[in-house]
N, CA, C, O and CB atoms as a CASP TS submission, in Angstrom:
PFRMAT TS
TARGET T0000
AUTHOR 0000-0000-0000
METHOD Language model
MODEL 1
PARENT N/A
ATOM      1  N   MET     1      84.150 114.000  83.673  1.00  0.00           N
ATOM      2  CA  MET     1      85.225 113.432  83.293  1.00  0.00           C
ATOM      3  C   MET     1      86.197 112.749  84.342  1.00  0.00           C
ATOM      4  O   MET     1      86.359 113.065  85.521  1.00  0.00           O
ATOM      5  CB  MET     1      85.809 114.353  82.616  1.00  0.00           C
ATOM      6  N   LYS     2      86.864 111.631  83.551  1.00  0.00           N
ATOM      7  CA  LYS     2      87.723 111.022  84.528  1.00  0.00           C
ATOM      8  C   LYS     2      89.336 110.772  83.705  1.00  0.00           C
ATOM      9  O   LYS     2      89.512 110.474  82.524  1.00  0.00           O
ATOM     10  CB  LYS     2      86.905 109.481  85.081  1.00  0.00           C
ATOM     11  N   SER     3      90.259 110.982  84.652  1.00  0.00           N
ATOM     12  CA  SER     3      91.690 111.046  84.572  1.00  0.00           C
ATOM     13  C   SER     3      92.309 109.959  85.360  1.00  0.00           C
ATOM     14  O   SER     3      91.868 109.467  86.399  1.00  0.00           O
ATOM     15  CB  SER     3      92.189 112.356  85.028  1.00  0.00           C
ATOM     16  N   TYR     4      93.453 109.633  84.688  1.00  0.00           N
ATOM     17  CA  TYR     4      94.596 108.286  85.458  1.00  0.00           C
ATOM     18  C   TYR     4      95.609 108.845  85.045  1.00  0.00           C
ATOM     19  O   TYR     4      95.689 109.090  83.841  1.00  0.00           O
ATOM     20  CB  TYR     4      94.625 106.490  84.951  1.00  0.00           C
ATOM     21  N   THR     5      96.565 109.168  85.849  1.00  0.00           N
ATOM     22  CA  THR     5      97.937 109.557  85.906  1.00  0.00           C
ATOM     23  C   THR     5      98.890 108.105  85.518  1.00  0.00           C
ATOM     24  O   THR     5      98.899 107.130  86.270  1.00  0.00           O
ATOM     25  CB  THR     5      98.241 110.221  87.526  1.00  0.00           C
ATOM     26  N   VAL     6      99.676 108.165  84.212  1.00  0.00           N
ATOM     27  CA  VAL     6     100.514 107.266  84.107  1.00  0.00           C
ATOM     28  C   VAL     6     101.214 106.821  85.236  1.00  0.00           C
ATOM     29  O   VAL     6     101.250 107.643  86.151  1.00  0.00           O
ATOM     30  CB  VAL     6     101.230 107.591  83.288  1.00  0.00           C
ATOM     31  N   THR     7     101.746 105.822  85.421  1.00  0.00           N
ATOM     32  CA  THR     7     102.729 105.330  86.487  1.00  0.00           C
ATOM     33  C   THR     7     103.161 104.156  85.673  1.00  0.00           C
ATOM     34  O   THR     7     102.669 103.820  84.595  1.00  0.00           O
ATOM     35  CB  THR     7     102.092 104.952  88.081  1.00  0.00           C
ATOM     36  N   ASN     8     104.636 103.268  86.637  1.00  0.00           N
ATOM     37  CA  ASN     8     105.293 102.700  85.979  1.00  0.00           C
ATOM     38  C   ASN     8     105.111 101.167  86.195  1.00  0.00           C
ATOM     39  O   ASN     8     105.807 100.234  85.794  1.00  0.00           O
ATOM     40  CB  ASN     8     106.422 103.219  86.136  1.00  0.00           C
ATOM     41  N   ASP     9     104.096 101.178  86.863  1.00  0.00           N
ATOM     42  CA  ASP     9     103.023  99.812  87.091  1.00  0.00           C
ATOM     43  C   ASP     9     101.493 100.156  86.218  1.00  0.00           C
ATOM     44  O   ASP     9     100.533  99.408  86.400  1.00  0.00           O
ATOM     45  CB  ASP     9     102.591  99.599  89.125  1.00  0.00           C
ATOM     46  N   ALA    10     101.420 101.007  85.543  1.00  0.00           N
ATOM     47  CA  ALA    10     100.009 100.971  84.837  1.00  0.00           C
ATOM     48  C   ALA    10      99.295 100.057  84.302  1.00  0.00           C
ATOM     49  O   ALA    10      98.078  99.917  84.427  1.00  0.00           O
ATOM     50  CB  ALA    10      99.960 101.590  83.989  1.00  0.00           C
ATOM     51  N   ASP    11     100.390  99.090  83.391  1.00  0.00           N
ATOM     52  CA  ASP    11      99.990  98.072  82.997  1.00  0.00           C
ATOM     53  C   ASP    11      99.293  96.985  83.895  1.00  0.00           C
ATOM     54  O   ASP    11      99.232  95.925  83.273  1.00  0.00           O
ATOM     55  CB  ASP    11     100.921  97.712  82.448  1.00  0.00           C
ATOM     56  N   MET    12      98.854  96.916  84.909  1.00  0.00           N
ATOM     57  CA  MET    12      98.858  96.196  86.245  1.00  0.00           C
ATOM     58  C   MET    12      97.642  96.723  86.953  1.00  0.00           C
ATOM     59  O   MET    12      96.611  96.121  87.252  1.00  0.00           O
ATOM     60  CB  MET    12     100.226  96.451  87.130  1.00  0.00           C
ATOM     61  N   LEU    13      98.019  98.114  87.181  1.00  0.00           N
ATOM     62  CA  LEU    13      96.974  98.762  88.072  1.00  0.00           C
ATOM     63  C   LEU    13      95.798 100.060  87.000  1.00  0.00           C
ATOM     64  O   LEU    13      95.381 101.130  87.443  1.00  0.00           O
ATOM     65  CB  LEU    13      98.094  99.692  89.505  1.00  0.00           C
ATOM     66  N   ALA    14      95.567  99.581  85.794  1.00  0.00           N
ATOM     67  CA  ALA    14      94.786 100.381  84.825  1.00  0.00           C
ATOM     68  C   ALA    14      93.479 100.142  85.327  1.00  0.00           C
ATOM     69  O   ALA    14      92.893  99.131  85.713  1.00  0.00           O
ATOM     70  CB  ALA    14      94.949  99.997  83.287  1.00  0.00           C
ATOM     71  N   PRO    15      93.050 101.851  85.173  1.00  0.00           N
ATOM     72  CA  PRO    15      91.299 101.864  85.699  1.00  0.00           C
ATOM     73  C   PRO    15      90.617 100.859  84.807  1.00  0.00           C
ATOM     74  O   PRO    15      91.103 100.568  83.714  1.00  0.00           O
ATOM     75  CB  PRO    15      90.372 103.536  85.450  1.00  0.00           C
ATOM     76  N   ASN    16      89.581 100.362  85.219  1.00  0.00           N
ATOM     77  CA  ASN    16      88.612  99.557  84.191  1.00  0.00           C
ATOM     78  C   ASN    16      87.755 100.496  83.133  1.00  0.00           C
ATOM     79  O   ASN    16      86.983 100.102  82.259  1.00  0.00           O
ATOM     80  CB  ASN    16      87.467  98.676  85.111  1.00  0.00           C
ATOM     81  N   TRP    17      88.086 101.735  83.441  1.00  0.00           N
ATOM     82  CA  TRP    17      87.605 102.152  81.899  1.00  0.00           C
ATOM     83  C   TRP    17      88.656 102.131  80.715  1.00  0.00           C
ATOM     84  O   TRP    17      88.467 102.040  79.502  1.00  0.00           O
ATOM     85  CB  TRP    17      87.069 103.677  81.913  1.00  0.00           C
ATOM     86  N   LEU    18      89.704 102.234  81.372  1.00  0.00           N
ATOM     87  CA  LEU    18      90.751 102.251  80.489  1.00  0.00           C
ATOM     88  C   LEU    18      91.273 100.813  80.021  1.00  0.00           C
ATOM     89  O   LEU    18      91.607 100.577  78.860  1.00  0.00           O
ATOM     90  CB  LEU    18      91.810 103.022  81.123  1.00  0.00           C
ATOM     91  N   ALA    19      91.308  99.703  81.260  1.00  0.00           N
ATOM     92  CA  ALA    19      91.496  98.470  80.730  1.00  0.00           C
ATOM     93  C   ALA    19      90.514  97.882  79.770  1.00  0.00           C
ATOM     94  O   ALA    19      90.770  96.920  79.046  1.00  0.00           O
ATOM     95  CB  ALA    19      91.627  97.679  81.717  1.00  0.00           C
ATOM     96  N   VAL    20      89.583  98.403  79.801  1.00  0.00           N
ATOM     97  CA  VAL    20      88.369  97.462  78.983  1.00  0.00           C
ATOM     98  C   VAL    20      88.514  98.011  77.396  1.00  0.00           C
ATOM     99  O   VAL    20      88.013  97.357  76.481  1.00  0.00           O
ATOM    100  CB  VAL    20      86.469  97.822  79.686  1.00  0.00           C
ATOM    101  N   ARG    21      89.315  99.392  77.123  1.00  0.00           N
ATOM    102  CA  ARG    21      89.656  99.532  75.902  1.00  0.00           C
ATOM    103  C   ARG    21      91.101  99.338  75.389  1.00  0.00           C
ATOM    104  O   ARG    21      91.508 100.065  74.482  1.00  0.00           O
ATOM    105  CB  ARG    21      89.248 100.643  75.643  1.00  0.00           C
ATOM    106  N   ILE    22      91.682  98.640  75.789  1.00  0.00           N
ATOM    107  CA  ILE    22      93.054  97.883  74.754  1.00  0.00           C
ATOM    108  C   ILE    22      92.770  97.149  74.226  1.00  0.00           C
ATOM    109  O   ILE    22      92.464  96.052  74.693  1.00  0.00           O
ATOM    110  CB  ILE    22      94.196  97.255  75.164  1.00  0.00           C
ATOM    111  N   ASN    23      92.751  97.461  72.987  1.00  0.00           N
ATOM    112  CA  ASN    23      92.941  95.747  72.139  1.00  0.00           C
ATOM    113  C   ASN    23      94.584  96.104  71.116  1.00  0.00           C
ATOM    114  O   ASN    23      94.701  95.626  69.987  1.00  0.00           O
ATOM    115  CB  ASN    23      90.962  95.280  70.529  1.00  0.00           C
ATOM    116  N   TYR    24      95.338  96.693  71.541  1.00  0.00           N
ATOM    117  CA  TYR    24      96.179  96.243  70.971  1.00  0.00           C
ATOM    118  C   TYR    24      96.930  96.937  69.913  1.00  0.00           C
ATOM    119  O   TYR    24      98.127  97.003  69.634  1.00  0.00           O
ATOM    120  CB  TYR    24      95.743  95.343  70.681  1.00  0.00           C
ATOM    121  N   THR    25      95.733  97.489  69.356  1.00  0.00           N
ATOM    122  CA  THR    25      96.107  98.298  68.048  1.00  0.00           C
ATOM    123  C   THR    25      95.850  99.457  68.067  1.00  0.00           C
ATOM    124  O   THR    25      96.428 100.039  67.149  1.00  0.00           O
ATOM    125  CB  THR    25      95.565  97.940  66.922  1.00  0.00           C
ATOM    126  N   THR    26      94.872 100.504  69.065  1.00  0.00           N
ATOM    127  CA  THR    26      94.718 101.821  68.860  1.00  0.00           C
ATOM    128  C   THR    26      95.156 102.491  70.307  1.00  0.00           C
ATOM    129  O   THR    26      95.524 103.649  70.507  1.00  0.00           O
ATOM    130  CB  THR    26      93.203 102.129  68.358  1.00  0.00           C
ATOM    131  N   ILE    27      94.948 101.000  71.613  1.00  0.00           N
ATOM    132  CA  ILE    27      95.612 101.814  72.376  1.00  0.00           C
ATOM    133  C   ILE    27      96.410 100.398  72.952  1.00  0.00           C
ATOM    134  O   ILE    27      96.019  99.250  72.743  1.00  0.00           O
ATOM    135  CB  ILE    27      94.654 102.910  73.425  1.00  0.00           C
ATOM    136  N   LYS    28      97.486 100.745  73.638  1.00  0.00           N
ATOM    137  CA  LYS    28      98.401  99.584  73.768  1.00  0.00           C
ATOM    138  C   LYS    28      99.465 100.341  75.053  1.00  0.00           C
ATOM    139  O   LYS    28      99.375 101.469  75.538  1.00  0.00           O
ATOM    140  CB  LYS    28      99.271  99.119  72.022  1.00  0.00           C
ATOM    141  N   PHE    29     100.257  99.464  75.292  1.00  0.00           N
ATOM    142  CA  PHE    29     101.354  99.926  76.462  1.00  0.00           C
ATOM    143  C   PHE    29     102.755  99.583  75.678  1.00  0.00           C
ATOM    144  O   PHE    29     102.909  98.590  74.966  1.00  0.00           O
ATOM    145  CB  PHE    29     101.196  98.917  78.147  1.00  0.00           C
ATOM    146  N   VAL    30     103.708 100.546  75.926  1.00  0.00           N
ATOM    147  CA  VAL    30     104.776 100.594  75.406  1.00  0.00           C
ATOM    148  C   VAL    30     105.845 100.123  76.159  1.00  0.00           C
ATOM    149  O   VAL    30     105.570 100.523  77.290  1.00  0.00           O
ATOM    150  CB  VAL    30     104.927 101.670  75.026  1.00  0.00           C
ATOM    151  N   TYR    31     106.924  99.502  76.226  1.00  0.00           N
ATOM    152  CA  TYR    31     108.001  99.229  76.798  1.00  0.00           C
ATOM    153  C   TYR    31     108.903  99.436  76.132  1.00  0.00           C
ATOM    154  O   TYR    31     108.860  99.613  74.915  1.00  0.00           O
ATOM    155  CB  TYR    31     108.087  98.242  77.210  1.00  0.00           C
ATOM    156  N   LYS    32     110.428  99.453  77.227  1.00  0.00           N
ATOM    157  CA  LYS    32     111.555  99.227  76.900  1.00  0.00           C
ATOM    158  C   LYS    32     112.375  98.640  77.348  1.00  0.00           C
ATOM    159  O   LYS    32     112.140  98.646  78.556  1.00  0.00           O
ATOM    160  CB  LYS    32     111.923  99.866  76.750  1.00  0.00           C
ATOM    161  N   LEU    33     113.589  97.882  77.098  1.00  0.00           N
ATOM    162  CA  LEU    33     114.073  97.061  77.465  1.00  0.00           C
ATOM    163  C   LEU    33     115.761  97.529  77.967  1.00  0.00           C
ATOM    164  O   LEU    33     116.610  98.130  77.309  1.00  0.00           O
ATOM    165  CB  LEU    33     113.775  96.122  76.461  1.00  0.00           C
ATOM    166  N   ILE    34     115.816  97.100  79.086  1.00  0.00           N
ATOM    167  CA  ILE    34     117.201  97.793  79.926  1.00  0.00           C
ATOM    168  C   ILE    34     117.594  97.190  80.326  1.00  0.00           C
ATOM    169  O   ILE    34     116.959  96.788  81.301  1.00  0.00           O
ATOM    170  CB  ILE    34     117.318  98.644  80.832  1.00  0.00           C
ATOM    171  N   ASP    35     119.076  96.424  80.059  1.00  0.00           N
ATOM    172  CA  ASP    35     119.783  95.201  80.380  1.00  0.00           C
ATOM    173  C   ASP    35     118.862  94.128  80.760  1.00  0.00           C
ATOM    174  O   ASP    35     118.780  93.686  81.906  1.00  0.00           O
ATOM    175  CB  ASP    35     120.752  95.416  81.455  1.00  0.00           C
ATOM    176  N   GLY    36     118.174  93.724  79.764  1.00  0.00           N
ATOM    177  CA  GLY    36     117.324  92.439  79.975  1.00  0.00           C
ATOM    178  C   GLY    36     116.157  93.020  80.870  1.00  0.00           C
ATOM    179  O   GLY    36     115.292  92.147  80.808  1.00  0.00           O
ATOM    180  N   HIS    37     115.821  93.753  81.444  1.00  0.00           N
ATOM    181  CA  HIS    37     114.790  94.081  82.148  1.00  0.00           C
ATOM    182  C   HIS    37     113.607  95.020  81.321  1.00  0.00           C
ATOM    183  O   HIS    37     113.909  96.209  81.215  1.00  0.00           O
ATOM    184  CB  HIS    37     115.386  94.742  83.333  1.00  0.00           C
ATOM    185  N   GLU    38     112.600  94.699  80.866  1.00  0.00           N
ATOM    186  CA  GLU    38     111.853  95.456  80.699  1.00  0.00           C
ATOM    187  C   GLU    38     110.685  96.298  81.408  1.00  0.00           C
ATOM    188  O   GLU    38     110.055  95.746  82.309  1.00  0.00           O
ATOM    189  CB  GLU    38     111.665  95.008  80.072  1.00  0.00           C
ATOM    190  N   THR    39     110.349  97.718  81.007  1.00  0.00           N
ATOM    191  CA  THR    39     109.780  98.875  81.851  1.00  0.00           C
ATOM    192  C   THR    39     109.374  99.065  80.854  1.00  0.00           C
ATOM    193  O   THR    39     109.767  98.818  79.713  1.00  0.00           O
ATOM    194  CB  THR    39     110.443  99.961  82.660  1.00  0.00           C
ATOM    195  N   LEU    40     107.972  99.845  81.539  1.00  0.00           N
ATOM    196  CA  LEU    40     107.109 100.442  80.935  1.00  0.00           C
ATOM    197  C   LEU    40     107.527 101.937  80.620  1.00  0.00           C
ATOM    198  O   LEU    40     107.887 102.573  81.610  1.00  0.00           O
ATOM    199  CB  LEU    40     105.976 100.277  81.661  1.00  0.00           C
ATOM    200  N   LYS    41     107.540 102.663  79.303  1.00  0.00           N
ATOM    201  CA  LYS    41     107.852 103.712  78.775  1.00  0.00           C
ATOM    202  C   LYS    41     106.523 104.363  78.853  1.00  0.00           C
ATOM    203  O   LYS    41     106.718 105.510  79.254  1.00  0.00           O
ATOM    204  CB  LYS    41     108.500 103.562  77.502  1.00  0.00           C
ATOM    205  N   GLY    42     105.234 104.150  78.650  1.00  0.00           N
ATOM    206  CA  GLY    42     104.165 104.766  78.388  1.00  0.00           C
ATOM    207  C   GLY    42     102.660 104.136  77.772  1.00  0.00           C
ATOM    208  O   GLY    42     102.410 102.937  77.645  1.00  0.00           O
ATOM    209  N   VAL    43     101.838 105.164  77.467  1.00  0.00           N
ATOM    210  CA  VAL    43     100.411 104.483  76.703  1.00  0.00           C
ATOM    211  C   VAL    43     100.323 104.807  75.667  1.00  0.00           C
ATOM    212  O   VAL    43     100.376 106.036  75.630  1.00  0.00           O
ATOM    213  CB  VAL    43      99.094 104.743  77.133  1.00  0.00           C
ATOM    214  N   ARG    44     100.178 104.267  74.465  1.00  0.00           N
ATOM    215  CA  ARG    44      99.782 104.773  73.244  1.00  0.00           C
ATOM    216  C   ARG    44      98.346 104.670  73.061  1.00  0.00           C
ATOM    217  O   ARG    44      97.594 103.702  73.171  1.00  0.00           O
ATOM    218  CB  ARG    44     100.460 104.138  72.202  1.00  0.00           C
ATOM    219  N   ILE    45      98.140 105.847  72.765  1.00  0.00           N
ATOM    220  CA  ILE    45      96.517 106.229  72.364  1.00  0.00           C
ATOM    221  C   ILE    45      96.697 106.727  71.195  1.00  0.00           C
ATOM    222  O   ILE    45      97.136 107.873  71.100  1.00  0.00           O
ATOM    223  CB  ILE    45      95.642 107.322  73.279  1.00  0.00           C
ATOM    224  N   GLY    46      96.379 105.936  70.010  1.00  0.00           N
ATOM    225  CA  GLY    46      96.111 106.467  68.540  1.00  0.00           C
ATOM    226  C   GLY    46      97.403 106.749  68.445  1.00  0.00           C
ATOM    227  O   GLY    46      98.197 105.918  68.886  1.00  0.00           O
ATOM    228  N   ASN    47      98.029 108.316  67.689  1.00  0.00           N
ATOM    229  CA  ASN    47      98.925 108.570  67.258  1.00  0.00           C
ATOM    230  C   ASN    47      99.725 109.450  68.749  1.00  0.00           C
ATOM    231  O   ASN    47     100.793 109.999  68.476  1.00  0.00           O
ATOM    232  CB  ASN    47      98.559 109.218  65.866  1.00  0.00           C
ATOM    233  N   GLU    48      99.390 109.535  69.762  1.00  0.00           N
ATOM    234  CA  GLU    48      99.911 110.288  71.125  1.00  0.00           C
ATOM    235  C   GLU    48     100.524 109.020  71.706  1.00  0.00           C
ATOM    236  O   GLU    48     100.272 107.851  71.415  1.00  0.00           O
ATOM    237  CB  GLU    48      98.613 111.091  72.240  1.00  0.00           C
ATOM    238  N   THR    49     101.379 109.510  72.586  1.00  0.00           N
ATOM    239  CA  THR    49     101.943 108.587  73.865  1.00  0.00           C
ATOM    240  C   THR    49     101.893 109.453  75.175  1.00  0.00           C
ATOM    241  O   THR    49     102.183 110.630  75.390  1.00  0.00           O
ATOM    242  CB  THR    49     103.641 108.062  73.626  1.00  0.00           C
ATOM    243  N   ALA    50     101.423 108.451  75.962  1.00  0.00           N
ATOM    244  CA  ALA    50     101.197 109.315  77.261  1.00  0.00           C
ATOM    245  C   ALA    50     102.523 108.480  77.808  1.00  0.00           C
ATOM    246  O   ALA    50     102.629 107.263  77.654  1.00  0.00           O
ATOM    247  CB  ALA    50      99.443 109.183  78.260  1.00  0.00           C
ATOM    248  N   LYS    51     103.602 109.369  78.524  1.00  0.00           N
ATOM    249  CA  LYS    51     104.779 109.013  79.198  1.00  0.00           C
ATOM    250  C   LYS    51     104.452 108.622  80.623  1.00  0.00           C
ATOM    251  O   LYS    51     103.252 108.513  80.871  1.00  0.00           O
ATOM    252  CB  LYS    51     105.766 110.128  79.146  1.00  0.00           C
ATOM    253  N   ILE    52     105.219 108.416  81.497  1.00  0.00           N
ATOM    254  CA  ILE    52     105.067 108.714  82.718  1.00  0.00           C
ATOM    255  C   ILE    52     104.850 109.939  83.164  1.00  0.00           C
ATOM    256  O   ILE    52     105.356 110.976  82.736  1.00  0.00           O
ATOM    257  CB  ILE    52     105.891 108.335  83.241  1.00  0.00           C
ATOM    258  N   GLY    53     104.029 109.799  84.103  1.00  0.00           N
ATOM    259  CA  GLY    53     103.423 111.269  84.463  1.00  0.00           C
ATOM    260  C   GLY    53     102.568 112.116  83.810  1.00  0.00           C
ATOM    261  O   GLY    53     102.012 113.046  84.394  1.00  0.00           O
ATOM    262  N   ASP    54     102.437 111.907  82.806  1.00  0.00           N
ATOM    263  CA  ASP    54     101.111 112.416  81.986  1.00  0.00           C
ATOM    264  C   ASP    54      99.815 111.641  82.339  1.00  0.00           C
ATOM    265  O   ASP    54      99.617 110.445  82.552  1.00  0.00           O
ATOM    266  CB  ASP    54     101.324 112.234  80.347  1.00  0.00           C
ATOM    267  N   LYS    55      99.190 112.472  82.330  1.00  0.00           N
ATOM    268  CA  LYS    55      97.333 111.912  82.297  1.00  0.00           C
ATOM    269  C   LYS    55      96.520 111.656  81.118  1.00  0.00           C
ATOM    270  O   LYS    55      96.393 112.387  80.136  1.00  0.00           O
ATOM    271  CB  LYS    55      96.337 112.992  82.904  1.00  0.00           C
ATOM    272  N   ILE    56      95.953 110.452  81.356  1.00  0.00           N
ATOM    273  CA  ILE    56      94.805 110.092  80.463  1.00  0.00           C
ATOM    274  C   ILE    56      93.595 110.260  80.704  1.00  0.00           C
ATOM    275  O   ILE    56      93.134 109.573  81.616  1.00  0.00           O
ATOM    276  CB  ILE    56      94.770 109.007  80.192  1.00  0.00           C
ATOM    277  N   LEU    57      92.648 111.239  79.966  1.00  0.00           N
ATOM    278  CA  LEU    57      91.043 111.770  80.302  1.00  0.00           C
ATOM    279  C   LEU    57      90.269 111.272  79.507  1.00  0.00           C
ATOM    280  O   LEU    57      90.542 111.359  78.310  1.00  0.00           O
ATOM    281  CB  LEU    57      90.698 113.235  80.217  1.00  0.00           C
ATOM    282  N   PHE    58      88.983 110.552  79.964  1.00  0.00           N
ATOM    283  CA  PHE    58      88.359 110.352  79.465  1.00  0.00           C
ATOM    284  C   PHE    58      86.683 110.643  79.623  1.00  0.00           C
ATOM    285  O   PHE    58      85.929 110.211  80.495  1.00  0.00           O
ATOM    286  CB  PHE    58      88.844 109.537  79.397  1.00  0.00           C
ATOM    287  N   ASN    59      86.452 111.305  78.762  1.00  0.00           N
ATOM    288  CA  ASN    59      85.042 112.229  78.946  1.00  0.00           C
ATOM    289  C   ASN    59      83.675 111.517  78.717  1.00  0.00           C
ATOM    290  O   ASN    59      82.545 111.988  78.846  1.00  0.00           O
ATOM    291  CB  ASN    59      85.027 113.474  77.853  1.00  0.00           C
ATOM    292  N   GLY    60      84.090 110.163  78.314  1.00  0.00           N
ATOM    293  CA  GLY    60      82.685 109.546  78.192  1.00  0.00           C
ATOM    294  C   GLY    60      82.690 108.633  76.412  1.00  0.00           C
ATOM    295  O   GLY    60      82.258 107.547  76.027  1.00  0.00           O
ATOM    296  N   LYS    61      83.143 109.345  75.997  1.00  0.00           N
ATOM    297  CA  LYS    61      83.237 109.383  74.456  1.00  0.00           C
ATOM    298  C   LYS    61      84.952 108.861  73.996  1.00  0.00           C
ATOM    299  O   LYS    61      85.238 107.794  73.452  1.00  0.00           O
ATOM    300  CB  LYS    61      82.842 111.202  73.895  1.00  0.00           C
ATOM    301  N   ARG    62      85.854 109.888  74.375  1.00  0.00           N
ATOM    302  CA  ARG    62      87.141 109.694  73.538  1.00  0.00           C
ATOM    303  C   ARG    62      88.070 109.588  75.079  1.00  0.00           C
ATOM    304  O   ARG    62      87.815 109.905  76.241  1.00  0.00           O
ATOM    305  CB  ARG    62      87.596 111.251  72.204  1.00  0.00           C
ATOM    306  N   LEU    63      88.979 109.114  74.547  1.00  0.00           N
ATOM    307  CA  LEU    63      90.315 109.208  75.186  1.00  0.00           C
ATOM    308  C   LEU    63      91.326 110.061  74.804  1.00  0.00           C
ATOM    309  O   LEU    63      91.448 110.164  73.583  1.00  0.00           O
ATOM    310  CB  LEU    63      90.867 108.125  75.146  1.00  0.00           C
ATOM    311  N   SER    64      92.227 110.823  75.603  1.00  0.00           N
ATOM    312  CA  SER    64      92.940 112.363  75.224  1.00  0.00           C
ATOM    313  C   SER    64      94.109 112.067  76.124  1.00  0.00           C
ATOM    314  O   SER    64      94.198 111.180  76.973  1.00  0.00           O
ATOM    315  CB  SER    64      91.970 114.031  75.695  1.00  0.00           C
ATOM    316  N   VAL    65      95.014 113.009  75.765  1.00  0.00           N
ATOM    317  CA  VAL    65      96.777 112.639  76.687  1.00  0.00           C
ATOM    318  C   VAL    65      96.747 114.274  77.101  1.00  0.00           C
ATOM    319  O   VAL    65      96.663 115.017  76.123  1.00  0.00           O
ATOM    320  CB  VAL    65      98.761 111.987  75.314  1.00  0.00           C
ATOM    321  N   GLU    66      96.805 114.923  78.395  1.00  0.00           N
ATOM    322  CA  GLU    66      97.279 115.799  78.960  1.00  0.00           C
ATOM    323  C   GLU    66      98.485 115.481  79.208  1.00  0.00           C
ATOM    324  O   GLU    66      98.708 114.427  79.803  1.00  0.00           O
ATOM    325  CB  GLU    66      96.664 116.140  79.852  1.00  0.00           C
ATOM    326  N   ARG    67      99.717 116.471  78.735  1.00  0.00           N
ATOM    327  CA  ARG    67     100.988 116.294  79.305  1.00  0.00           C
ATOM    328  C   ARG    67     101.453 116.823  80.350  1.00  0.00           C
ATOM    329  O   ARG    67     100.952 117.946  80.281  1.00  0.00           O
ATOM    330  CB  ARG    67     101.742 116.526  78.624  1.00  0.00           C
ATOM    331  N   ARG    68     102.283 116.797  81.608  1.00  0.00           N
ATOM    332  CA  ARG    68     102.639 116.983  82.671  1.00  0.00           C
ATOM    333  C   ARG    68     102.569 118.958  82.837  1.00  0.00           C
ATOM    334  O   ARG    68     102.899 119.501  83.891  1.00  0.00           O
ATOM    335  CB  ARG    68     104.085 116.097  82.769  1.00  0.00           C
TER
END
């Protein structure tokens, strides 16, 4: 089982097994706008959102979110 902890720069440093699956409908990055500066809020997987500090788990077939 592979895991990745979501960090502030996850959109740039995502591992290959996560980056390959980003299709902007099922898996996408969620941003927030603060004073004209865009920062990463989390990663949305289906109906769940992995916030900063949460883990994304991949067991070879499915992605899931583990809260901190």
